[in-house]
FIKOLZA-1660 file (N, C-alpha, C; in steps of 0.1 Angstrom, whole numbers, plus 5000, padded with zeros to 4 digits):
% residues 96
   i   px   py   pz ch aa at
   1 5476 0419 5556  A  M  N
   1 5466 0409 5560  A  M CA
   1 5471 0395 5559  A  M  C
   2 5467 0386 5570  A  C  N
   2 5472 0372 5570  A  C CA
   2 5460 0364 5573  A  C  C
   3 5460 0353 5569  A  V  N
   3 5448 0343 5571  A  V CA
   3 5452 0332 5579  A  V  C
   4 5443 0328 5590  A  V  N
   4 5447 0317 5597  A  V CA
   4 5439 0304 5594  A  V  C
   5 5445 0294 5588  A  L  N
   5 5440 0281 5584  A  L CA
   5 5435 0276 5596  A  L  C
   6 5424 0265 5592  A  P  N
   6 5420 0257 5604  A  P CA
   6 5431 0246 5610  A  P  C
   7 5442 0246 5603  A  N  N
   7 5451 0239 5611  A  N CA
   7 5461 0248 5620  A  N  C
   8 5459 0261 5619  A  G  N
   8 5467 0273 5628  A  G CA
   8 5475 0278 5620  A  G  C
   9 5478 0273 5610  A  E  N
   9 5488 0280 5599  A  E CA
   9 5487 0294 5596  A  E  C
  10 5497 0303 5595  A  E  N
  10 5491 0316 5591  A  E CA
  10 5498 0319 5577  A  E  C
  11 5492 0325 5569  A  R  N
  11 5495 0330 5556  A  R CA
  11 5490 0342 5552  A  R  C
  12 5499 0348 5541  A  P  N
  12 5496 0363 5540  A  P CA
  12 5485 0364 5529  A  P  C
  13 5476 0372 5527  A  A  N
  13 5466 0372 5518  A  A CA
  13 5473 0378 5506  A  A  C
  14 5468 0372 5493  A  L  N
  14 5477 0377 5483  A  L CA
  14 5468 0389 5476  A  L  C
  15 5475 0398 5467  A  D  N
  15 5468 0408 5461  A  D CA
  15 5465 0405 5449  A  D  C
  16 5450 0406 5445  A  W  N
  16 5445 0403 5433  A  W CA
  16 5450 0410 5419  A  W  C
  17 5456 0424 5424  A  G  N
  17 5463 0430 5415  A  G CA
  17 5456 0441 5405  A  G  C
  18 5446 0449 5412  A  L  N
  18 5439 0458 5404  A  L CA
  18 5447 0469 5400  A  L  C
  19 5457 0474 5408  A  G  N
  19 5467 0484 5402  A  G CA
  19 5463 0497 5406  A  G  C
  20 5452 0499 5410  A  G  N
  20 5448 0516 5418  A  G CA
  20 5455 0517 5431  A  G  C
  21 5454 0531 5433  A  P  N
  21 5460 0534 5443  A  P CA
  21 5453 0533 5456  A  P  C
  22 5438 0534 5453  A  S  N
  22 5430 0535 5466  A  S CA
  22 5422 0522 5470  A  S  C
  23 5423 0509 5462  A  S  N
  23 5416 0500 5466  A  S CA
  23 5422 0487 5463  A  S  C
  24 5419 0472 5468  A  T  N
  24 5426 0464 5465  A  T CA
  24 5416 0450 5466  A  T  C
  25 5416 0441 5460  A  L  N
  25 5411 0428 5463  A  L CA
  25 5421 0418 5467  A  L  C
  26 5417 0408 5475  A  L  N
  26 5426 0400 5484  A  L CA
  26 5421 0386 5483  A  L  C
  27 5429 0376 5479  A  Y  N
  27 5426 0362 5480  A  Y CA
  27 5435 0352 5489  A  Y  C
  28 5430 0342 5493  A  F  N
  28 5439 0334 5504  A  F CA
  28 5445 0324 5493  A  F  C
  29 5435 0316 5486  A  F  N
  29 5439 0302 5480  A  F CA
  29 5441 0306 5463  A  F  C
  30 5427 0308 5459  A  D  N
  30 5428 0307 5446  A  D CA
  30 5424 0323 5439  A  D  C
  31 5429 0328 5430  A  R  N
  31 5427 0342 5426  A  R CA
  31 5413 0343 5421  A  R  C
  32 5408 0332 5418  A  E  N
  32 5394 0332 5412  A  E CA
  32 5383 0333 5423  A  E  C
  33 5389 0334 5436  A  N  N
  33 5383 0333 5447  A  N CA
  33 5384 0346 5457  A  N  C
  34 5379 0357 5452  A  V  N
  34 5383 0368 5462  A  V CA
  34 5377 0369 5473  A  V  C
  35 5386 0371 5484  A  E  N
  35 5380 0370 5498  A  E CA
  35 5375 0384 5503  A  E  C
  36 5384 0395 5499  A  V  N
  36 5381 0407 5508  A  V CA
  36 5386 0418 5497  A  V  C
  37 5375 0429 5499  A  L  N
  37 5377 0442 5491  A  L CA
  37 5383 0451 5502  A  L  C
  38 5393 0460 5501  A  V  N
  38 5397 0469 5508  A  V CA
  38 5399 0483 5499  A  V  C
  39 5394 0495 5508  A  K  N
  39 5394 0508 5499  A  K CA
  39 5400 0516 5511  A  K  C
  40 5410 0524 5506  A  V  N
  40 5411 0536 5515  A  V CA
  40 5410 0548 5507  A  V  C
  41 5402 0559 5512  A  L  N
  41 5399 0569 5502  A  L CA
  41 5403 0582 5511  A  L  C
  42 5407 0592 5504  A  D  N
  42 5410 0604 5507  A  D CA
  42 5399 0612 5511  A  D  C
  43 5396 0614 5522  A  G  N
  43 5383 0622 5525  A  G CA
  43 5387 0636 5534  A  G  C
  44 5399 0640 5533  A  C  N
  44 5404 0650 5537  A  C CA
  44 5396 0664 5535  A  C  C
  45 5393 0666 5524  A  A  N
  45 5385 0679 5521  A  A CA
  45 5371 0677 5526  A  A  C
  46 5364 0666 5529  A  I  N
  46 5351 0664 5534  A  I CA
  46 5352 0666 5550  A  I  C
  47 5360 0657 5556  A  N  N
  47 5361 0658 5570  A  N CA
  47 5376 0656 5578  A  N  C
  48 5382 0660 5570  A  G  N
  48 5398 0659 5576  A  G CA
  48 5404 0645 5580  A  G  C
  49 5399 0636 5573  A  H  N
  49 5403 0623 5576  A  H CA
  49 5407 0612 5562  A  H  C
  50 5410 0603 5564  A  R  N
  50 5411 0593 5553  A  R CA
  50 5403 0580 5557  A  R  C
  51 5396 0575 5548  A  W  N
  51 5387 0566 5553  A  W CA
  51 5391 0550 5550  A  W  C
  52 5385 0542 5555  A  V  N
  52 5389 0528 5553  A  V CA
  52 5377 0520 5552  A  V  C
  53 5375 0512 5542  A  F  N
  53 5364 0502 5542  A  F CA
  53 5370 0491 5538  A  F  C
  54 5364 0479 5544  A  A  N
  54 5368 0466 5541  A  A CA
  54 5354 0457 5541  A  A  C
  55 5354 0450 5531  A  A  N
  55 5342 0441 5529  A  A CA
  55 5347 0427 5526  A  A  C
  56 5350 0419 5536  A  P  N
  56 5353 0405 5538  A  P CA
  56 5341 0394 5531  A  P  C
  57 5343 0385 5526  A  A  N
  57 5336 0374 5522  A  A CA
  57 5340 0360 5525  A  A  C
  58 5341 0359 5540  A  T  N
  58 5347 0346 5544  A  T CA
  58 5343 0344 5557  A  T  C
  59 5345 0332 5562  A  D  N
  59 5342 0327 5576  A  D CA
  59 5358 0323 5582  A  D  C
  60 5368 0325 5574  A  L  N
  60 5381 0323 5581  A  L CA
  60 5386 0332 5588  A  L  C
  61 5395 0328 5599  A  A  N
  61 5401 0338 5608  A  A CA
  61 5412 0347 5601  A  A  C
  62 5411 0359 5603  A  F  N
  62 5419 0366 5595  A  F CA
  62 5424 0379 5604  A  F  C
  63 5434 0386 5601  A  H  N
  63 5439 0398 5606  A  H CA
  63 5442 0408 5597  A  H  C
  64 5437 0420 5594  A  L  N
  64 5438 0427 5587  A  L CA
  64 5443 0443 5589  A  L  C
  65 5456 0447 5589  A  A  N
  65 5461 0460 5595  A  A CA
  65 5464 0467 5584  A  A  C
  66 5463 0479 5584  A  I  N
  66 5464 0491 5574  A  I CA
  66 5474 0501 5583  A  I  C
  67 5486 0505 5578  A  S  N
  67 5493 0515 5585  A  S CA
  67 5491 0530 5579  A  S  C
  68 5490 0537 5587  A  G  N
  68 5487 0552 5584  A  G CA
  68 5498 0563 5588  A  G  C
  69 5495 0575 5588  A  P  N
  69 5506 0585 5589  A  P CA
  69 5511 0583 5603  A  P  C
  70 5523 0586 5605  A  G  N
  70 5527 0584 5621  A  G CA
  70 5529 0571 5626  A  G  C
  71 5526 0561 5620  A  G  N
  71 5525 0545 5624  A  G CA
  71 5512 0542 5630  A  G  C
  72 5501 0549 5629  A  K  N
  72 5490 0544 5633  A  K CA
  72 5483 0534 5625  A  K  C
  73 5477 0524 5632  A  Q  N
  73 5474 0512 5627  A  Q CA
  73 5460 0510 5627  A  Q  C
  74 5450 0508 5617  A  W  N
  74 5436 0505 5617  A  W CA
  74 5435 0490 5615  A  W  C
  75 5428 0482 5624  A  T  N
  75 5426 0468 5621  A  T CA
  75 5413 0463 5620  A  T  C
  76 5411 0454 5614  A  H  N
  76 5399 0444 5613  A  H CA
  76 5403 0430 5614  A  H  C
  77 5394 0423 5623  A  L  N
  77 5399 0408 5629  A  L CA
  77 5386 0402 5626  A  L  C
  78 5387 0389 5625  A  N  N
  78 5376 0378 5624  A  N CA
  78 5381 0365 5630  A  N  C
  79 5372 0359 5638  A  P  N
  79 5376 0347 5645  A  P CA
  79 5373 0336 5636  A  P  C
  80 5376 0324 5637  A  A  N
  80 5373 0312 5628  A  A CA
  80 5359 0307 5629  A  A  C
  81 5352 0305 5620  A  G  N
  81 5340 0299 5618  A  G CA
  81 5328 0309 5619  A  G  C
  82 5332 0323 5620  A  L  N
  82 5320 0332 5619  A  L CA
  82 5321 0341 5608  A  L  C
  83 5310 0345 5600  A  T  N
  83 5311 0349 5588  A  T CA
  83 5314 0365 5592  A  T  C
  84 5327 0369 5585  A  A  N
  84 5330 0383 5587  A  A CA
  84 5321 0392 5583  A  A  C
  85 5322 0403 5590  A  L  N
  85 5314 0414 5589  A  L CA
  85 5322 0426 5581  A  L  C
  86 5315 0434 5572  A  P  N
  86 5321 0445 5567  A  P CA
  86 5324 0454 5577  A  P  C
  87 5335 0466 5577  A  R  N
  87 5337 0476 5584  A  R CA
  87 5339 0487 5577  A  R  C
  88 5334 0499 5582  A  A  N
  88 5337 0513 5576  A  A CA
  88 5342 0522 5586  A  A  C
  89 5352 0530 5583  A  D  N
  89 5356 0540 5592  A  D CA
  89 5359 0553 5584  A  D  C
  90 5349 0563 5588  A  T  N
  90 5353 0576 5580  A  T CA
  90 5362 0585 5588  A  T  C
  91 5369 0579 5598  A  Q  N
  91 5376 0587 5607  A  Q CA
  91 5390 0581 5610  A  Q  C
  92 5394 0570 5600  A  A  N
  92 5405 0559 5604  A  A CA
  92 5418 0564 5605  A  A  C
  93 5421 0577 5598  A  F  N
  93 5434 0584 5598  A  F CA
  93 5430 0598 5597  A  F  C
  94 5436 0607 5607  A  V  N
  94 5437 0621 5607  A  V CA
  94 5444 0627 5593  A  V  C
  95 5441 0635 5585  A  C  N
  95 5451 0643 5575  A  C CA
  95 5460 0649 5580  A  C  C
  96 5469 0651 5576  A  E  N
  96 5482 0658 5580  A  E CA
  96 5484 0671 5569  A  E  C
% end
């Protein structure tokens, strides 16, 4: 994930460090100000897919990309100045 600052500079988002395999918190500037929660869950037994959930809390521009099996990418974008919307996809990646 990268954030685009108002001056056009792009920076990578930083991992808060939950340490779990299925979810992460990301921040842009200050570790005490989490910007995005991302979860990738194994729903293979339920619907044959891996699920992706993203819950941003920012109005900064960003680009989130998650790579899945076979190089498929799942993306979520936000333009500058708009409050980012959450996104859920229970068919993000087909289980192999």
